[in-house]
C-alpha positions as CSV (number, residue, x, y, z in Angstrom):
1,M,84.5,103.8,91.4
2,N,83.7,100.1,91.5
3,E,82.2,98.7,94.6
4,G,84.7,96.7,96.6
5,R,87.3,96.7,99.2
6,L,89.2,100.0,99.7
7,E,92.6,98.3,99.7
8,L,92.1,97.4,96.1
9,F,92.4,101.1,95.1
10,D,95.5,103.2,95.1
11,T,95.7,106.6,96.8
12,H,95.3,108.5,93.5
13,E,92.0,106.7,92.7
14,L,90.6,107.3,96.2
15,I,91.5,111.0,96.0
16,E,89.9,111.4,92.6
17,E,86.8,109.6,93.8
18,L,86.4,112.1,96.7
19,L,87.0,115.1,94.5
20,H,84.3,114.0,92.1
21,R,81.6,113.6,94.8
22,T,79.2,116.5,95.0
23,T,78.8,115.8,98.7
24,F,82.5,116.3,99.5
25,Q,83.3,119.8,100.7
26,G,86.8,119.9,102.1
27,V,90.5,119.8,101.3
28,I,92.8,116.9,100.8
29,I,96.4,117.1,101.7
30,H,98.6,114.2,100.6
31,A,102.2,113.3,100.2
32,V,103.2,113.7,96.5
33,D,105.3,110.6,96.5
34,G,103.1,108.6,98.9
35,A,104.0,107.6,102.4
36,K,105.0,104.0,103.2
37,S,105.6,104.8,106.9
38,R,104.6,107.4,109.5
39,H,108.2,108.6,109.8
40,W,110.6,109.9,107.2
41,A,114.0,111.4,106.8
42,G,114.7,114.6,104.9
43,E,111.9,116.6,103.2
44,R,108.6,115.5,101.9
45,L,106.4,117.3,99.4
46,F,102.7,117.6,99.9
47,A,99.9,118.5,97.5
48,V,96.7,120.3,98.4
49,R,93.5,119.5,96.4
50,H,89.9,120.7,96.6
51,N,87.0,120.3,94.2
52,A,84.5,122.8,92.8
53,N,82.5,122.9,96.0
54,L,85.2,125.3,97.5
55,D,86.9,128.0,95.6
56,T,90.6,128.7,96.3
57,E,89.9,131.4,98.8
58,E,87.5,129.2,100.8
59,A,89.9,126.3,100.8
60,G,92.6,128.7,102.1
61,R,90.3,129.9,104.9
62,L,89.5,126.3,105.8
63,L,93.2,125.4,106.0
64,D,93.8,128.5,108.2
65,V,91.1,127.5,110.6
66,V,92.4,124.0,110.8
67,S,96.0,125.2,111.4
68,Q,94.8,127.5,114.2
69,Y,92.9,124.6,115.8
70,I,95.9,122.3,115.6
71,A,98.2,125.0,117.1
72,S,95.7,125.6,120.0
73,R,95.7,121.9,120.9
74,E,99.5,121.7,121.4
């Protein structure tokens, strides 16, 4: 990725940059069609991505822990 201001990159480029970094160990969840505002009507599709630092099972466990944490804070 070229050095510069983040707003010069689209969401796809930023996600790809994170996934290619060996220091990134996590999961990215993003709206498939993008999100122009915080609120939406109807359904929205989301994609889940992770890199080689986590296998599918580890990514699933991480998402489970995060969902339990969110639920406990409500």
